N, C-alpha and C positions, 0 to 999 in steps of 0.2 A: 494648302500644301497637301500632297498626296503621298502617303508612305505605303511600302509593301512589306509583307511578311511572308515567311515560308514555314509551313508546319513540317519540320523535317520527319516526323512520325508518319506523316501521310505521303511523303514524297517517295515515288517508286523509281527515281532515277532515270527517267525518260530523256532528260536533257534537252527538251524543246526550249525551255526558259533560257538556258545558257546559249543556245544556238541563235535565238531570237534577239536577246538583249544582253550581249556579252560584257557590257559595261555596268550592268546591274546584277547579273547572276553568273555563277560559276558552278563547276561540280567538284565535289570532294574527290580527292585522288584515290582514297581507299574504297569508298562504297558507292560513288557516283551520284549521291544525294546533292540537292541544290545548296549551294552556299550563296548567301545574300551578300553582295559587295557594297550596295548603297540602299539604305532603307528609304531615303528620301528620293522620290521619282522626279527626275528633271522633266519639266513641261514638254520638252521636245522628244522625250522617250515614252510619254504617257501611252500612246496609242500601241506602241510595241509591247509595252508591259501589260496592257489590257489584253492584247492578243495572247501573251504567254499565260496570263490567268485562264483564259478560254480554253487554251489547248492542253493545259496541264492534265495529264491523265490521272493523276492521284487527287486532284482538287486541293492541292497543298498550298497554293499561292493566293494571297488576299491583299486586296487594296483597301486603304482607308483614307478618306478625304476629310480634312479638318478646315474649319473656316480661317 
C-alpha cells in the first residue's frame, strides 16, 4: 500500500497537486495550502501522485510504500 502525506508547513500553495490529482488533493479555501483528501493512494492514481510529488515547488508531498 502506498500512502501520501503533505507537510503543510512546507506547502507554498502552488496548487499543482490539486490540479493533477483532484481526487487526492484539494486546496484550503483560506490560504491555498494543500489539503489531503485521501492518504491511501489508489493504484490507478499512483503515477499522477508521483508526478505531483515531483512537481511540488515546496517539496511538501511525500510518498511511503509499505509491504
